[in-house]
MARMARPA-683958 format. One line per field, with one value per residue: x, y, z of N, C-alpha, C in turn; residue number from 1; residue in one letter. Coordinates in Angstrom, 1 decimal, decimal comma, padded with zeros to 4 digits, always signed. Layout:
n_u	X	...
n_v	Y	...
n_w	Z	...
ca_u	X	...
ca_v	Y	...
ca_w	Z	...
c_u	X	...
c_v	Y	...
c_w	Z	...
selum	NUM	...
rotor	a	...
***
This chain:
n_u	+113,1	+110,5	+107,4	+105,0	+105,6	+106,2	+103,6	+102,3	+103,7	+103,0	+100,2	+099,9	+101,0	+099,0	+096,7	+095,1	+094,0	+096,3	+095,3	+093,6	+095,5	+096,9	+094,7	+094,3	+096,7	+096,6	+094,4	+095,5	+097,6	+096,1	+094,6	+096,9	+097,5	+099,0	+099,2	+099,9	+100,6	+100,6	+102,7	+104,7	+105,2	+106,3	+108,7	+110,0	+110,4	+112,0	+114,2	+115,2	+115,8	+117,9	+119,8	+120,3	+121,2	+123,7	+125,1	+125,8
n_v	+038,9	+040,1	+041,5	+041,1	+039,0	+037,1	+036,7	+035,7	+033,2	+031,8	+031,8	+030,2	+027,8	+027,0	+027,0	+029,4	+032,8	+035,6	+037,8	+036,6	+035,3	+037,6	+038,7	+036,8	+036,9	+039,5	+039,1	+037,3	+038,8	+040,8	+039,2	+038,4	+040,7	+042,7	+045,8	+046,4	+046,6	+043,8	+043,8	+045,2	+043,7	+041,4	+042,6	+043,4	+040,9	+039,7	+041,3	+040,6	+037,9	+038,1	+039,4	+037,4	+035,4	+036,5	+036,7	+034,1
n_w	+057,2	+055,3	+056,6	+055,2	+053,6	+055,4	+056,6	+054,3	+053,9	+056,3	+055,9	+053,6	+054,5	+056,3	+054,7	+054,6	+054,4	+054,0	+055,5	+057,3	+059,0	+060,0	+061,5	+063,4	+064,8	+065,7	+067,5	+069,2	+070,4	+071,8	+073,6	+075,1	+076,3	+075,1	+073,5	+070,8	+067,3	+065,1	+063,2	+064,5	+066,8	+065,5	+064,6	+066,8	+068,0	+066,1	+066,2	+068,9	+068,5	+066,6	+068,2	+070,2	+068,6	+067,6	+070,0	+070,6
ca_u	+112,1	+109,5	+106,3	+104,0	+106,1	+106,0	+102,1	+101,9	+104,2	+102,2	+098,9	+100,1	+101,2	+097,8	+095,6	+094,2	+094,5	+097,2	+094,4	+093,2	+096,7	+097,0	+093,6	+094,5	+097,8	+096,0	+093,6	+096,4	+098,2	+095,1	+094,4	+098,1	+097,7	+099,8	+098,5	+100,7	+100,3	+101,4	+104,0	+105,6	+105,5	+107,2	+109,8	+110,6	+110,8	+113,2	+115,3	+115,7	+116,4	+119,2	+120,7	+120,6	+122,1	+125,1	+125,8	+126,2
ca_v	+038,6	+041,2	+041,1	+040,6	+037,7	+036,1	+036,4	+034,9	+031,9	+031,2	+031,5	+029,1	+026,5	+026,6	+027,1	+030,5	+034,0	+036,5	+038,6	+035,7	+035,3	+038,9	+038,9	+035,8	+037,5	+040,6	+038,6	+036,7	+039,8	+041,4	+038,2	+038,3	+041,9	+043,6	+046,8	+046,8	+046,0	+042,6	+044,1	+045,7	+042,6	+040,7	+043,3	+043,3	+039,5	+039,4	+042,0	+039,8	+036,8	+038,4	+039,6	+036,1	+034,6	+037,1	+036,5	+032,8
ca_w	+056,3	+055,4	+057,4	+054,4	+053,1	+056,6	+056,6	+053,1	+054,2	+057,4	+055,2	+052,6	+055,3	+056,9	+053,7	+054,9	+053,7	+054,9	+056,4	+058,5	+059,8	+060,7	+062,4	+064,5	+065,5	+066,5	+068,6	+070,3	+071,0	+072,6	+074,7	+075,9	+077,0	+074,4	+072,7	+069,6	+066,0	+064,8	+062,5	+065,4	+067,6	+064,7	+064,4	+068,2	+068,2	+065,2	+066,8	+070,0	+067,9	+066,1	+069,4	+070,7	+067,7	+067,5	+071,2	+070,7
c_u	+111,0	+108,2	+105,3	+104,4	+106,0	+104,5	+101,8	+102,5	+103,3	+100,8	+098,9	+100,2	+099,9	+096,5	+094,6	+094,7	+095,4	+096,4	+093,9	+094,3	+096,9	+095,8	+093,9	+095,7	+097,4	+095,2	+094,5	+097,2	+097,4	+094,9	+095,8	+098,4	+098,6	+098,9	+099,4	+100,2	+101,1	+102,7	+105,1	+106,1	+106,6	+108,5	+110,6	+111,1	+112,0	+114,4	+116,0	+116,3	+117,8	+120,3	+121,2	+121,5	+123,5	+125,8	+126,5	+127,2
c_v	+039,8	+040,7	+040,5	+039,2	+036,6	+035,7	+035,4	+033,4	+031,2	+030,8	+030,3	+027,8	+026,1	+026,7	+028,2	+031,7	+034,8	+037,3	+037,8	+035,5	+036,5	+039,0	+038,0	+036,3	+038,7	+040,1	+038,0	+037,7	+040,5	+040,5	+038,2	+039,7	+043,0	+044,5	+047,4	+046,1	+044,8	+042,8	+044,5	+044,6	+041,7	+041,3	+043,2	+041,9	+039,2	+040,0	+041,2	+038,5	+037,0	+038,7	+038,3	+035,4	+035,2	+036,8	+035,0	+032,6
c_w	+056,4	+056,0	+056,4	+053,9	+054,3	+056,7	+055,5	+053,3	+055,2	+056,7	+054,4	+053,5	+055,9	+056,0	+054,1	+054,2	+054,6	+055,9	+057,6	+059,5	+060,7	+061,7	+063,7	+065,3	+066,3	+067,7	+069,7	+071,1	+072,1	+073,8	+075,7	+076,6	+076,3	+073,6	+071,7	+068,4	+065,8	+064,2	+063,5	+066,4	+066,9	+064,7	+065,8	+068,4	+067,3	+065,7	+068,0	+069,5	+067,4	+067,2	+070,0	+069,9	+067,6	+068,9	+071,3	+069,6
selum	1	2	3	4	5	6	7	8	9	10	11	12	13	14	15	16	17	18	19	20	21	22	23	24	25	26	27	28	29	30	31	32	33	34	35	36	37	38	39	40	41	42	43	44	45	46	47	48	49	50	51	52	53	54	55	56
rotor	m	r	y	q	m	l	l	e	r	v	a	k	e	y	n	i	t	p	e	e	v	e	n	e	m	r	k	a	l	q	i	a	g	y	d	i	e	p	a	i	f	i	a	l	a	a	s	k	v	k	k	t	i	y	r	n
***
């Protein structure tokens, strides 16, 4: 799933804007100690999920 589409789906579910979703993700990543962009974090997580699914 594309990053922008993911932002839009989450925003729609919580009745907020995609920009607010991205800002919250950015804050959460900073609090967790990650110095990466939200889009990169999502891509890394998606890659890990795909590897796990293919193993099972």
